[in-house]
C-alpha positions in Angstrom: 0.0 0.0 0.0 1.3 3.4 -0.9 1.5 6.3 1.5 -1.3 8.1 -0.5 -3.5 5.0 -0.1 -2.8 4.8 3.6 -3.8 8.4 4.2 -6.8 8.1 1.9 -8.0 5.2 4.1 -7.1 7.1 7.2 -9.3 10.0 6.2 -12.2 7.7 5.3 -11.9 5.8 8.5 -11.6 9.0 10.6 -14.9 10.5 9.3 -16.8 7.3 9.4 -15.6 6.2 12.8 -18.6 6.1 15.1 -16.4 7.1 18.1 -16.0 10.5 16.4 -19.7 10.9 15.7 -19.8 14.6 16.1 -18.7 15.1 12.4 -21.2 12.5 11.3 -23.9 14.4 13.2 -23.0 17.5 11.3 -23.4 15.8 7.9 -26.7 14.3 9.1 -27.9 17.8 10.0 -26.9 19.1 6.6 -28.9 16.4 4.9 -32.0 16.4 7.1 -34.0 18.9 4.9 -33.0 17.2 1.6 -34.2 14.2 -0.4 -32.5 12.1 -3.1 -33.6 14.5 -5.9 -31.7 17.3 -4.1 -28.4 15.5 -4.5 -26.8 18.4 -6.4 -27.6 20.9 -3.6 -26.3 18.5 -0.9 -23.2 17.8 -2.9 -22.5 21.6 -3.0 -23.1 21.8 0.7 -20.8 18.9 1.6 -18.1 20.3 -0.8 -18.4 23.7 0.8 -17.9 22.0 4.2 -14.9 20.1 2.8 -13.3 23.2 1.4 -13.6 24.9 4.8 -12.1 22.1 6.8 -9.4 21.5 4.2 -8.2 25.1 4.6 -7.9 25.0 8.4 -6.7 21.4 8.4 -3.8 22.5 6.3 -3.1 25.6 8.2 -3.2 23.9 11.6 -1.3 20.9 10.5 1.5 23.1 9.1 1.4 25.0 12.4 0.6 28.3 10.6 -2.5 28.7 12.9 -2.7 27.8 16.5 -5.8 27.6 18.7 -6.9 26.2 22.1 -8.3 22.7 21.4 -10.9 23.1 24.2 -12.5 26.0 22.3 -12.8 23.9 19.1 -14.2 21.0 21.1 -16.9 23.4 22.3 -17.5 25.0 18.9 -18.0 21.8 16.9 -21.2 20.8 18.7 -22.3 24.4 18.5 -22.1 24.2 14.7 -24.1 21.0 14.8 -26.8 22.6 17.0 -27.1 25.7 14.9 -27.4 23.6 11.7 -30.0 21.3 13.2 -32.1 24.2 14.7 -31.9 26.0 11.3 -33.5 23.0 9.7 -36.6 23.4 11.9 -37.3 26.8 10.2 -37.4 25.4 6.7 -40.9 26.3 5.4 -43.3 23.3 5.0 -40.5 20.9 5.2 -39.1 21.8 1.7 -35.4 22.1 1.1 -34.1 25.7 0.8 -34.4 27.2 -2.6 -31.4 26.9 -5.0 -31.2 30.6 -5.2 -31.9 33.3 -2.7 -30.7 34.0 0.8 -31.7 30.8 2.5 -30.0 28.6 -0.1 -26.8 30.6 -0.3 -26.8 31.1 3.5 -26.6 27.4 4.0 -23.6 27.1 1.7 -21.8 29.9 3.5 -22.5 28.4 6.9 -21.3 25.0 5.7 -18.1 26.6 4.5 -17.6 28.5 7.8 -18.5 25.6 10.0 -16.1 23.5 7.9 -13.3 25.8 9.0 -14.1 24.9 12.7 -14.4 21.2 12.0 -11.0 21.2 10.1 -9.3 22.4 13.3 -10.9 19.4 15.1 -9.3 17.0 12.5 -5.9 18.7 12.7 -4.7 17.3 16.0 -5.3 13.8 14.9 -3.6 14.3 11.5 -0.7 16.2 12.9 0.1 13.2 15.2 0.1 10.9 12.2 2.3 13.1 10.0 5.2 13.3 12.5 7.5 11.1 10.4 6.6 12.4 6.9 9.1 14.4 5.0 6.4 16.3 3.0 2.8 16.7 4.1 1.3 17.9 0.8 0.5 14.4 -0.6 -0.7 12.9 2.8 -2.8 16.0 3.4 -4.5 15.7 0.0 -5.1 12.0 0.4 -6.5 12.5 3.9 -8.9 15.2 2.6 -10.0 13.0 -0.3 -10.7 10.2 2.1 -12.7 12.5 4.3 -14.8 13.6 1.3 -15.5 10.0 0.2 -16.5 9.1 3.7 -18.8 12.2 3.9 -20.4 11.3 0.6 -21.1 7.8 1.9 -22.8 9.2 5.0 -24.8 11.5 2.8 -25.9 8.6 0.6 -27.0 6.6 3.7 -29.0 9.5 5.0 -30.7 10.3 1.7 -31.5 6.6 1.1 -33.1 6.4 4.6 -35.0 9.6 3.9 -36.3 8.0 0.6 -37.4 4.9 2.5 -39.2 6.8 5.2 -40.7 9.6 3.0 -41.5 7.7 -0.2 -42.1 4.2 0.8 -43.4 4.5 4.4 -45.2 7.8 3.6 -43.8 9.8 6.4 -44.2 13.5 5.7 -40.9 15.2 4.8 -41.6 17.8 7.4 -41.9 15.1 10.1 -38.7 13.4 8.9 -36.9 16.8 9.1 -38.3 17.5 12.6 -37.4 14.1 14.0 -33.9 13.9 12.5 -33.0 17.6 13.2 -34.6 17.5 16.7 -32.6 14.3 17.6 -29.3 15.8 16.3 -30.0 19.1 18.1 -30.6 17.2 21.4 -27.3 15.2 21.0 -25.5 18.4 20.1 -26.8 20.1 23.3 -25.5 17.2 25.3 -22.1 17.6 23.7 -22.2 21.4 24.3 -22.8 20.8 28.0 -20.0 18.3 28.2 -17.5 20.7 26.6 -18.9 23.9 28.2 -16.1 26.4 28.7 -17.7 28.6 31.4 
């Protein structure tokens, strides 16, 4: 196995690891208002998130940006909570419009929240890169692995949404309320456990 393949697998394993479920929760929150036919929108959202976390992951791994890890551990569940609560205000359970403030606002938030999540990934990656002469290729491979893992999570959530909404006839609004409410509740628990004050 090449170094590139090893870091690709590492990125995939890191995002899909149930022990690090906070990042999975964020992806679930991003998807909750969408259905399979919205795949282009969710792909843009997840890519915006990836761009955000790739930037700060690189900066923090290269030690060009330092931060207190306890602040990031607190902010990550805050981003999950804000995303989940925002889902509850989507009108009649429909996904935000492709154009307009609500649609673009979600893309911008995904990008900004990606910046925070990237800092959460960086401590893990920095510990793995200690013996590498150059970190460019491992960093790229790790990010591609993360993206593939995120897209797998998106696919699972969208297929589940299809099963509940289309086959079991659960209203899309109800699906969104249950999934977003559950994610918000878990995020609140995480916020309490990482509370800084």
